[in-house]
C-alpha positions as CSV (number, residue, x, y, z in Angstrom):
1,X,3.9,-38.6,16.0
2,X,3.7,-36.6,12.8
3,X,3.7,-39.6,10.4
4,X,-0.1,-39.8,10.1
5,X,-0.8,-36.0,10.1
6,X,-0.8,-33.4,7.3
7,X,1.6,-30.7,8.6
8,X,3.2,-27.5,7.3
9,X,6.7,-26.9,8.7
10,X,9.0,-23.9,8.1
11,X,12.7,-24.0,8.9
12,X,13.9,-20.4,8.6
13,X,17.5,-19.3,7.9
14,X,19.2,-22.7,8.0
15,X,22.9,-22.0,8.2
16,X,24.7,-25.1,7.2
17,X,24.2,-28.7,6.1
18,X,24.8,-30.2,9.6
19,X,22.1,-27.9,11.0
20,X,19.7,-29.0,8.2
21,X,20.4,-32.7,8.8
22,X,19.8,-32.3,12.6
23,X,16.5,-30.4,12.1
24,X,15.2,-32.8,9.4
25,X,16.1,-35.9,11.4
26,X,12.9,-35.7,13.4
27,X,10.8,-34.9,10.3
28,X,11.7,-37.9,8.2
29,X,8.2,-39.5,8.5
30,X,5.9,-36.6,7.7
31,X,2.4,-37.5,6.7
32,X,1.0,-37.5,3.2
33,X,0.6,-34.1,1.6
34,X,2.7,-32.5,4.2
35,X,5.0,-29.5,3.2
36,X,8.4,-28.6,4.5
37,X,9.7,-25.1,3.6
38,X,13.3,-24.4,4.3
39,X,14.9,-21.0,3.9
40,X,18.7,-20.5,3.6
41,X,21.0,-17.8,2.5
42,X,23.3,-20.2,0.7
43,X,21.6,-22.5,-1.9
44,X,24.5,-25.0,-1.6
45,X,23.2,-25.9,1.9
46,X,20.0,-27.2,0.2
47,X,21.5,-28.8,-2.9
48,X,20.9,-32.6,-3.1
49,X,18.6,-32.5,-0.1
50,X,15.5,-30.8,-1.4
51,X,13.1,-31.4,-4.3
52,X,12.9,-27.8,-5.6
53,X,14.9,-24.6,-4.9
54,X,13.2,-21.2,-5.5
55,X,15.3,-18.1,-5.8
56,X,14.1,-14.9,-4.3
57,X,13.9,-12.1,-6.9
58,X,15.7,-9.1,-5.6
59,X,14.3,-5.7,-6.6
60,X,16.2,-2.8,-8.1
61,X,16.9,0.2,-5.8
62,X,14.2,2.5,-7.1
63,X,11.5,-0.2,-6.7
64,X,12.8,-1.1,-3.3
65,X,12.8,2.5,-2.1
66,X,9.2,2.8,-3.3
67,X,8.0,-0.3,-1.4
68,X,9.8,0.8,1.7
69,X,8.4,4.3,1.5
70,X,4.8,3.0,1.1
71,X,5.2,1.1,4.4
72,X,7.1,3.7,6.3
73,X,5.5,7.0,5.0
74,X,2.3,5.9,3.3
75,X,3.5,7.5,0.1
76,X,5.7,6.5,-2.9
77,X,8.9,8.3,-1.8
78,X,10.5,9.0,1.6
79,X,9.9,12.3,3.4
80,X,12.8,14.8,2.7
81,X,14.2,14.6,6.2
82,X,14.3,10.8,6.1
83,X,15.8,10.4,2.6
84,X,19.3,9.3,3.6
85,X,18.1,7.0,6.4
86,X,15.6,5.4,4.0
87,X,18.3,4.8,1.4
88,X,20.4,3.1,4.1
89,X,17.5,0.9,5.1
90,X,16.8,-0.1,1.5
91,X,20.5,-0.9,1.0
92,X,20.4,-3.0,4.2
93,X,17.4,-5.0,2.9
94,X,19.4,-5.9,-0.2
95,X,16.4,-5.7,-2.6
96,X,14.5,-8.5,-0.8
97,X,10.8,-7.6,-0.9
98,X,9.8,-9.2,2.4
99,X,12.7,-7.4,4.2
100,X,11.7,-4.1,2.7
101,X,8.1,-4.6,3.8
102,X,9.1,-5.5,7.4
103,X,11.5,-2.6,7.7
104,X,9.0,-0.2,6.3
105,X,6.1,-1.3,8.5
106,X,8.1,-1.2,11.7
C-alpha cells in the first residue's frame, strides 16, 4: 500500500533487533523519497540495518539546568525553593536536550 507513496515514518525507542525486524518487515517497499527515522537507546540495535546513525549530543549539567529552568520557570535558573528538585530532573534527563525541554515545559 505504501510502495507508491512518499511517507515519513518514525519508530521511536526500538528496544532490540527482533523488534526492529518485525516493525520494518511491513515497511520494506516504501515509496521513492520516503524517510524512515528510528530511535534507539543502544546503537548496536541499528548497526548494519540503517544507512546513517546520528548520535545525540548530551549537554553539560549547567547548560541542561539553564534549558530546564527556561521552560519551567521562564528564567535562566531555578527558583530557590525548587533548586534540588530541578537538579534531580536535570540528572534524570541525562543531558538530552529534548528530554530537558519536555520536562521543563510540563
